C-alpha positions as CSV (number, residue, x, y, z in Angstrom):
1,M,140.2,56.2,8.7
2,A,142.2,59.1,9.3
3,F,139.8,61.8,8.1
4,V,136.9,60.2,11.1
5,N,139.4,59.7,13.6
6,W,140.4,63.6,12.9
7,L,136.4,64.2,13.1
8,K,136.1,62.8,16.6
9,R,139.0,64.7,18.3
10,R,137.1,67.5,16.8
11,L,133.3,67.0,17.0
12,V,133.4,69.3,20.4
13,V,134.9,72.0,18.8
14,I,133.3,71.6,15.2
15,A,130.1,71.7,16.9
16,G,130.9,74.8,18.9
17,L,131.5,76.6,16.3
18,L,129.0,75.9,14.0
19,T,126.3,76.6,17.0
20,L,128.0,80.1,17.6
21,A,127.9,80.7,14.2
22,Y,124.1,80.2,13.9
23,L,123.8,82.7,16.8
24,L,125.8,85.2,14.9
25,L,123.8,85.1,11.7
26,P,120.7,87.1,13.0
27,N,123.8,89.8,13.6
28,V,125.4,89.0,10.3
29,V,121.7,89.8,8.4
30,V,121.2,93.7,10.4
31,T,124.3,94.7,9.6
32,V,124.7,93.2,5.9
33,F,120.9,95.5,6.0
34,S,122.2,98.3,7.5
35,F,124.0,98.8,4.2
36,N,120.8,98.1,1.8
37,D,118.7,101.3,0.2
38,P,115.6,99.6,0.0
39,K,113.1,100.5,-2.7
40,G,110.2,100.8,-0.5
41,R,109.1,100.7,2.9
42,F,110.2,97.2,4.5
43,N,114.2,96.8,4.4
44,Y,113.6,92.7,4.1
45,T,115.4,92.4,0.2
46,W,118.1,93.4,-0.5
47,Q,118.6,96.3,-3.5
48,E,121.6,98.2,-3.2
49,F,124.5,99.1,-1.5
50,S,124.5,102.2,0.0
51,T,126.1,104.2,3.8
52,E,123.5,106.8,3.6
53,A,122.0,105.1,6.6
54,W,125.0,105.4,8.4
55,Q,125.3,109.4,7.5
56,D,122.4,109.9,9.0
57,P,121.4,107.3,11.9
58,C,119.1,109.6,13.3
59,G,117.2,110.8,9.8
60,V,113.8,108.7,11.1
61,S,111.9,111.2,13.7
62,G,111.8,109.4,17.0
63,L,114.4,106.6,16.6
64,C,117.4,108.5,18.7
65,A,114.7,109.6,21.3
66,S,113.4,106.3,21.8
67,L,116.9,104.6,22.2
68,S,117.7,107.7,24.2
69,L,115.2,106.7,27.1
70,S,115.6,103.3,27.0
71,L,119.3,103.7,27.6
72,Q,118.7,106.0,30.6
73,I,115.7,103.6,31.6
74,A,118.3,100.4,31.5
75,L,120.7,102.6,33.2
76,W,119.2,104.0,36.4
77,A,117.2,100.3,36.6
78,T,121.1,98.5,36.2
79,I,121.7,100.7,39.3
80,G,118.5,100.0,41.7
81,A,118.3,96.0,41.2
82,T,122.2,95.8,41.6
83,L,122.5,97.7,45.0
84,L,119.3,95.8,46.0
85,G,120.4,92.9,44.9
86,T,123.9,93.0,46.0
87,M,122.5,93.6,49.3
88,I,119.7,90.8,49.3
89,A,122.6,88.7,47.8
90,F,124.9,89.5,51.1
91,A,121.8,89.2,53.5
92,L,120.8,85.5,52.3
93,V,124.3,84.2,52.3
94,R,125.4,85.6,55.5
95,Y,122.9,85.8,57.9
96,R,120.4,83.6,59.6
97,F,116.9,84.9,60.0
98,R,112.8,83.7,59.7
99,A,111.7,83.2,56.3
100,R,115.3,83.1,55.0
101,G,113.9,79.5,53.1
102,A,110.9,81.4,51.2
103,V,112.8,84.2,50.3
104,N,114.9,82.2,48.3
105,S,112.2,80.4,46.7
106,L,110.8,83.4,45.9
107,I,113.7,85.3,44.4
108,F,113.1,82.3,41.9
109,L,109.9,83.7,40.8
110,P,110.5,86.7,38.6
111,M,112.7,84.2,36.2
112,A,110.5,81.2,36.3
113,M,106.9,82.8,35.5
114,P,106.0,83.8,32.1
115,E,106.7,87.9,31.4
116,V,103.2,88.2,30.5
117,V,102.2,87.4,34.0
118,M,104.2,89.7,35.3
119,A,103.4,92.3,33.4
120,A,100.0,92.1,34.1
121,S,100.6,92.1,37.6
122,L,102.7,94.9,37.5
123,L,100.2,96.9,35.5
124,T,97.3,96.0,38.1
125,L,99.5,97.4,40.7
126,F,99.9,100.1,39.4
127,L,96.5,101.1,38.5
128,N,95.3,100.1,41.7
129,M,98.1,102.8,43.3
130,G,96.5,105.4,40.7
131,A,100.0,105.7,39.2
132,Q,100.9,107.4,36.2
133,L,102.1,104.9,33.7
134,G,105.2,106.3,31.9
135,F,108.4,106.5,32.9
136,W,108.6,105.8,36.3
137,T,106.4,102.6,36.0
138,I,108.5,101.6,33.8
139,L,111.5,101.6,36.1
140,I,110.2,100.3,38.9
141,A,109.1,96.8,36.6
142,H,112.5,97.4,35.1
143,I,113.7,97.1,38.5
144,M,111.5,94.2,40.0
145,F,112.4,91.9,37.3
146,C,116.1,92.8,36.9
147,L,116.3,91.9,40.9
148,S,116.7,88.2,40.5
149,F,118.6,87.8,38.2
150,V,121.5,90.4,39.9
151,V,121.0,88.4,43.3
152,V,121.5,84.9,41.6
153,A,124.9,86.3,40.2
154,V,126.0,88.0,43.0
155,K,124.8,85.0,45.5
156,A,126.9,82.6,43.4
157,R,129.9,84.8,43.7
158,V,129.4,85.5,47.3
159,M,128.7,81.7,48.5
160,S,132.1,80.4,46.7
161,M,134.3,83.4,49.2
162,D,136.3,81.8,51.6
163,P,135.7,84.1,54.8
164,R,139.0,83.6,55.9
165,L,140.4,86.1,53.9
166,E,138.1,89.1,55.7
167,Q,139.0,87.3,59.1
168,A,142.8,88.0,57.8
169,A,141.7,91.7,57.2
170,Q,139.9,92.0,60.8
171,D,143.2,89.8,62.7
172,L,145.6,93.1,61.1
173,Y,143.0,95.7,62.8
174,A,140.7,96.4,59.7
175,G,137.8,97.8,60.5
176,P,134.3,96.7,59.4
177,L,134.5,99.5,56.8
178,Q,138.0,98.7,55.2
179,T,137.4,95.0,55.5
180,F,134.3,95.3,53.1
181,L,136.0,98.2,50.8
182,R,139.2,96.1,50.6
183,V,138.5,92.8,50.8
184,T,134.9,91.6,50.4
185,L,133.9,94.4,47.6
186,P,136.7,93.6,45.1
187,I,136.4,89.4,45.9
188,A,132.8,89.8,44.7
189,A,133.4,92.6,42.1
190,P,133.0,90.5,39.2
191,G,129.8,88.7,40.3
192,I,128.3,92.3,41.0
193,A,129.5,93.4,37.6
194,A,128.0,89.7,35.8
195,G,124.5,90.8,37.6
196,A,124.7,94.4,36.7
197,L,125.3,93.7,33.0
198,L,122.8,91.1,32.7
199,A,120.3,94.0,34.3
200,F,121.1,96.7,31.8
201,A,121.1,93.8,29.0
202,L,117.5,92.0,30.3
203,S,116.3,96.2,31.0
204,F,116.9,97.5,27.4
205,D,115.7,94.4,25.6
206,D,112.7,94.2,27.9
207,F,109.3,94.7,25.0
208,I,106.4,93.1,27.2
209,I,106.9,93.9,30.8
210,T,107.4,98.1,29.1
211,N,104.6,97.8,27.0
212,F,101.9,96.8,29.9
213,N,103.0,99.6,31.9
214,A,104.7,102.5,29.9
215,G,101.6,104.2,28.7
216,S,101.9,106.6,26.0
217,T,105.9,105.8,26.6
218,V,107.6,104.9,23.5
219,T,111.5,102.8,24.3
220,F,113.3,101.4,21.8
221,P,111.9,97.6,21.8
222,M,108.5,100.1,21.1
223,F,109.6,101.8,18.3
224,V,111.3,99.0,16.6
225,W,107.6,97.1,17.0
226,G,105.8,99.9,16.0
227,S,107.9,99.9,13.1
228,A,107.7,96.7,12.1
229,Q,103.8,97.4,10.8
230,R,104.7,100.3,8.8
231,G,108.0,99.5,7.5
232,T,111.6,98.9,8.7
233,P,113.5,102.0,8.5
234,V,117.7,101.3,8.0
235,Q,118.7,103.2,11.0
236,I,117.0,100.5,12.8
237,N,119.4,98.0,11.4
238,V,122.4,100.8,11.8
239,I,121.4,101.3,15.7
240,G,121.5,97.7,15.9
241,T,124.8,96.9,13.7
242,G,126.4,99.5,16.7
243,M,125.2,98.4,19.5
244,F,126.4,94.8,18.6
245,V,129.4,96.0,18.0
246,V,130.1,98.1,21.3
247,A,128.9,94.7,23.3
248,V,131.7,92.6,21.1
249,L,134.5,95.8,21.9
250,L,133.5,95.4,25.7
251,V,133.9,91.3,25.8
252,L,137.2,92.0,23.6
253,V,138.6,94.5,26.1
254,S,137.7,92.7,29.2
255,M,139.3,89.5,28.1
256,L,142.7,92.2,27.5
257,I,142.5,93.2,30.8
258,G,142.0,89.6,32.3
259,N,144.5,88.1,30.2
260,R,147.0,90.7,31.2
261,R,146.2,90.6,35.3
262,N,147.0,87.2,35.0
263,R,150.2,87.7,33.4
264,Q,151.3,90.0,36.1
265,K,150.3,87.3,38.5
266,A,152.2,84.3,36.8
């Protein structure tokens, strides 16, 4: 009976931990197999421990080139989508104009429609324009489908802002630019950062839209997919493990900074 009561009190925590473990299980598998020394082309069964792939993560031809290309596209797509998405979010929240409701509805379309539909639509647009498929078509496509996610993240933050703070700054003789830089932007910064991080992750990880609009350009997700047809090199697991560790470290650093700020405020 005591065990049942203990289980009831901690049921939500246990369910959360089990869900988290299930979500992290693929990352654990990728990490473990990054230290494998496969005997054949496919890194699907454990053979023996080896650090050879970690010593030369770029040992597979084209892997680091595709990784660098994906990072460049993700970075520029994040910058473009964040700038445009932030301006759109402020316009939708702060201003009243014709077709505002329609724009609000259209913003959700890229998030709601299947990626293959958007990919085919963008490919049709580029072909009709006579554009050469490659880096620029991928970048434009990524900005277009990341834009909605940035708008939603920033819009939620802007809607929660207290307009009296900006009015107080204006009462203290702050100009429009000063008010924006010292009051509005710092308050909206968490939403902008969340939208930017989401855009970067979506852009870097995308395969379907990229595959339709890449031409002969090969990004990292396309390289992984192509390698899986011929044999999966261990270096792919090394890159994946490194990216996961970097993401975890960024989260931990942000949590430490947030906790330090909260202690300073207290």
